[in-house]
N, C-alpha and C positions, 0 to 999 in steps of 0.2 A: 594493214592494221593487224597487229598480233593479238593473241587471245587475251593477254593481260589488259591491253588498252580497251578491248571490247568489253571486258568485265568492268573496268573502271567507268566506262560510259554508261553501262547498264546500271551501275550503282548510282551514278549522278541522276539518271532519269528517275530511278526509284525515289531518291531523296527529294527531287523536285516535285514528283507526284505526291509524296507525303506532305510537303509544305502546302501544296494546293488543297489537299484534303483537310488539313488542320485549320487553314485560314478561311477557306471559302465555303466549305460544306456546312450547311445549317444543321442544328441538332435534329435528329430524327425523333419524332413523337412515337415512342414505343407504346404498343397496346398491351404489352404483357404486364403482369402484376409488378408494381414497383419493387425493386430490390432494396434491401437495407444497405445504404451506401457505405457503411462503416461498421467496424466491430464495436459493440457496446455491451457491457454487463447487463444493463437493464434497458431493453429496447424502448423506443418512444411510446409505443402503444401497450407496453407492459403495465402491470399493476404497480410495479416499483418504478420510481423516477430514476432517470439515468444519473450515474455518478460522474461528476466533472473530473474525478481523478481516475476513472476506470473506463475511458473512452479512447479508441483509436479511430479517428474520424477523418474522412476526406474533407478538406477545407471548403467552406461555402456550400450552398445548396445547389442542386442541379437545375438547369433551366427547364427540364422536362423529366418525368419519371424514367429512371434508368439511364439518364444521360449525364456525362461528366460536366461540371461547371465550366463556363467559358474561360474563367481565369486559369483553370488547370490546363485546358487545351492550349491557351496562349503560352503558358510556361513550357509545355511540351514542344510547341512550335519554336520557341526561343532556343531550346536545346538543339533542335535540328539546324537552325540558322547559324548557331555558334559552332557547328561541327562536332558537338558532343553526342555522337550517335550511340555510343555505348550507354551513356546516361539516359538517352531518349528511349532506347530499347528496354532498359530496366524499368523506367518509369511507366511506359505504356503497358508492360507486363503487369506491374502492380495495379495500375488503374483498371485494367480489365478484370481484376479480382472484384472490384467494387462496382464496375459498370459494364458487365458482360454484354449488354444489349446495345451499347453505343457503337454503331457501325463505323464511325470515324476512327475509333480506337482499333477496331478489328482490322480495318484496311491499313491503318498506320503500322500496326504490328506486322502485317504481312509484308509490307514494303520494306520496313526496317530489317526484318529477318532476311529478306531476299538480298538487300543491299549489303548487309554485314557478311552474309555467307559468300558473296561473290567478290569481296574486296580483301586485299591484304592489309595488315596493320598500318603500313605506311600510307595507304590510300585514304583511310578515314581517320588517321591520327591515333586510334586505339582499337584494339581487337576485342570483339565480344567474347572470344574464346581463346585466351592466351594459353600457351603450353603449360602443363601442370608444374613443370620445374622452373617456370619463368617467375621473376619477382612480382610480375603483375598478377600472378595467380592468387595473390592475397586479396584481390578485388578491391583496391583502394577507391575506385570510382564506381562501384556497383556493377562491375562486369560479371557475367554469369558463366560458370563452367558448364561444359556440355554434359547432358545426361542422356542415357540411352538404356534400352532394355527395362528391367524391373526397377532400376533407379528412377527412371522417368515416370513409370507407373506409380511408384511410391510418392514421388513429388506431387503428381496430380491428385493422388488420393488424399494427401495431407492438406492441399489447398481446398479440396472439396469439403473436408471436415470443418475448416474455418468458414467457408462460404455457408454451409448449413447452419453453423452457429450464429452467423450474422443474420440469417433470414428467419430463424425461429423466434416466436414470441413467448415460448415456454422457457422460463428461467432455469428450471431443473434440467430440461433437455439441453439447453445451451451450455450449462455447466458440465454436463456429461460429455458433450461433444468436445469442449475445450480440454477436459482432462484426457480424453482419448487422443487428441492432437498432441498434447504435451508428452504423453507416454510414447507415442509412435514417432514423433519428430526427433527424439533423443538419439536413437540408433541411426536415423538418416543423417543427422548432423555429425555424428562420429565419422561417417564415411565422406561427408561433404561439408567440412567445417567452415568453408568460405562462402556458403550460399547465403547471400545477404537477405534475399526475400524470406527465407525460412526463419532467419533470426528476427526479422521484423515481425512476422506472424507469431513467433514464440514470445516475443516481448509483449505484444498486444494481448495475447492469451493469458500471459502471467498476470497482467494488470486486471484482466477480467476475473481471474480466479483469486485475486489478492494473494499472490505468491511472490513476496518481495525478493527472496534470494534467487528464484528463477528469473525474475525481472532484472535483477542486478547482473546476473551472468549474461543474459541476452544483451543488455545495454553495453556491457564491456566488449562483447564480441562485435556489436555494431560499430562502436567507436574504433576498435582495432581494424575493422574493414573500411574505415574512412567514411562512415556514415555522417559524421559531423560536417563534412564538406560536400555531402551529396545534395544536389539541387531538388530532389524529389520532395515536394511539400509534405507528403505523408510521412516520410522518414523524419523530417524536421519536427513535425507535430508530435510524433511518437517519442522522439528524444526529449522534447520539451516536457512531455507528461512524465517520463521517467525521472527527469531532473526535479520537477516540482513535487513529485512523490517522495523524493529522497532516495530513490532506488539506484541512482548512479554512485552513491556513497556506500561502501561496504559496511561500515559500522552502523549506519542508519538502517540499511536493509536488514542486517542481522537483528537489530533491536525490534524493528517492526515485525519480523518473522516470529520473534519470541513473544511479542505482545499479543499476537494472534491466539496463542495458547491460553491466554488469560483474558480474552474478551468478555467472558462471563463475569469477571470482577468489576468491570466498568459500570458506573451508574451510582444510584443513591441507595443506601442501606439504613434500616433502623438498627439501633444499638441498645442492648441491655448490658448491665454489669452486675456482678455478684462478688462479694468478698467472703471472708471466712465464716461470717455468721449465717450465710445462706439466704439472705433476703435479696430478691431480684428487683433491680431498679432500672428505670429507663435513663438513657443517656441521649445527648444530641445526636442527630443523624450524621452519617459520614458519606462523602461523595468521592469515588475513586475515578481518576482521569488518567489518560495516557499522556506522557510527556516525552521530551527528547532523551531523557535519562532513564525512563522506566515508567512506573505507575505510582502516583501519589494520591493520598487520601486527605480530604479537606473536611473539617468539621462545619456543619450547618446548624446554627443556633435555632432556638424556638422562634426567633423573629424572621427566620428564613434567609438570613445573611450568611454567606459563606466566608470563612476565614481567608485572610490574604496569604497565610503561610500554611503549608501542610503539617499535619501531626502524625501521619503514617507514610511510610515509604516502602515500596515493593521493588526489589531488584531481582532480575533473573540471572542466575549464575551460569557460567559456561557449562556446568554439569546438567543444567536444566532445572535445578532445584530453585525454590523461591525463598528469598531472604526478606523477612519482614522486620521493619524497624519502627520504633515509636519515638516521638520527640518529647523529651521531658524538659520543660522550661526550668532554668536555674532558680527563678523566683516566680511568685504568683503574679504574672503580668496581665491576667484577665482573659486572654484569648483562648488559652488551652484548657482542656479538661484535665484536672489533676487528681491524683490519689496520693494523699500525704498522711503520714503518721509520725507523731512525736511522743516519745515516752515522757510522761510527767511524774511528779512526785506522788500525787494522789490519783489523778486520772490522766489517761493519754489524751493527746490532742489529735483530732482528725479533721482533715479538709478534703471534701470530695465535690467536684464540680468545677465551675469557672465563674469568675466575677462578672464577666460580660453577659452572663445569662443567669440572673438571680433565681429564676425558677428552678434551676438545677444545682444551685450552690448550697451544699449541705455543711455549713459550719456556723450555724446561728447560735449555738450554745444550748439549744433545746431539742435538737433532733435525736430521736431514740434509735440506737444501733444495737439492739440485743444486749450483749454482755456489757457494752460500754454505755452507760446511761446518758452520757452527753458527748456531743462532738464540740470541739472548741476551735476557734480560729487559730491557725498555725502561724499567721503573720506572713511577712514578705521576706523573711530571712532566706538565705541560700539553702537549696535542697539538693540531695544527691540520690542517685546519679542524675546527671543533666546532659542535655544535648541528645543526639541520635543514639538510641540504645536498641540492641536486638531484643525482640520479644522472647519470653521464656519458652513459648511453644506456639504452634499454629496448626490448625486442622480445618478441613471443610468436608461437608457431607458429599456423598458420591454424586448427588444431583446438582451440587454446587449452589444450593439455595441458601446455605448458611455457612458462616465462618466462625470459628472460635479461636480467640487469641488470648494468651495468658501474658500479662505484663507485670513487672515488678513495681510495687508502690515506691514512692520516694521517701527518704528519711532525712532528718536534720543533720546527720553526720555520716561519715564514710565507714564507720565500723561495721563489721559483718553482722548480719541480722538473720539468724536461723528461722525466726518466725516468718519473715518475708519470703525466705527461700521455700518454705513449706506452704505458704499461703499467698500466692500471687493473685492479682485481680483478674477475673475472667470476663472477657468481653464477648458477647454473642451478636453477630451481625446477621440480619435477615433482609433479603432483597426487597426493595420497594418496587413493585411492578416487575417486568421481565426484560426491559430494554436497557441497553447501555446509553443512558440518557444524560442530558445536561453536560455535554462536553464543552462548557463555556469557561473562559478564564475566571479566576477567583475575583470576587469583588474587593 
């Protein structure tokens, strides 16, 4: 019997031993402190509840602390029986990240490594370590390129950072560890761009750090490496989370990255207004919410009901600048807060407020406005400009606790109005509380 046949037999004995370990060996009841089985931005025993969109978890709960779930072991066994040894080797390596105390996985990895190292590609159907210039080096099925020397040390050090982040219950420390991993894994992946495991960990870390563009990049790399066809349940779970977060779509990922810069804007704000006579008056509240197109503001009346349509719109330009727009209704339809002025023969007519909220509707014919002794109903005639209009100016304080917008009042005709140009209406927004609250659909 020649050396090749001896190696082939040794490989088969290793695989048979692996199958016996996976099928027959009962879970070992570890006495060590239970390991966090998955990456999560907010651990279960943390003060903050875990986020359903920021979790990279192994499916199902383990039968004992530190042990992989039975269904995961069965899937690994199925890979072995199907002859997908490269996939099995990749999966057991990933699982050991989450369940390092599971002796079934430890023994399985040792047998798989031994079998793969002693067999040729034609013996097992796919090599774990294809040549670098081979088409298979793109790791379409999760195969792993060999590492040695400091590259191997770097690889283990990066995995250790993620393991520490999984195990800590301190959110600040977890964030710091994940940032360190993201920073150090970049140069490693420049040298080893086809390392599937590292892209998985980078995608999961990006979700924990709420870094959409980094998550998008990792997701695209995973797809290019064939992760969509990978049988590892952890990989499939991770891709599903990236998909549900919108991070597999470049435009959505860019939008979410931009919205992060303006998270301070989200929530409910009190609003005051002042026109040229200098009297400060309260206006209905405004609620800013994130949407698929940017950020929108909805007016909330004194009755607590939020408008169905937005009256402010915030877009983030490619330059990073913020573009504010206000919606001016063509006629007084009742929902929107209006600032209108009509020149009259004797006295001007002024309407301020909205019909749907009589408590803030200043056009009764008796309201005193400084120089103008009376405000008069301007009627339902068309007003200009109308539709979405850019605000005259916008500013916010350095602590982002207040916003000042200057908007042009509407007029009954389209002729130039120098008075309006010099005297826009100034709206001042001050935050209600400090949280980005009430992210609910409009009523």
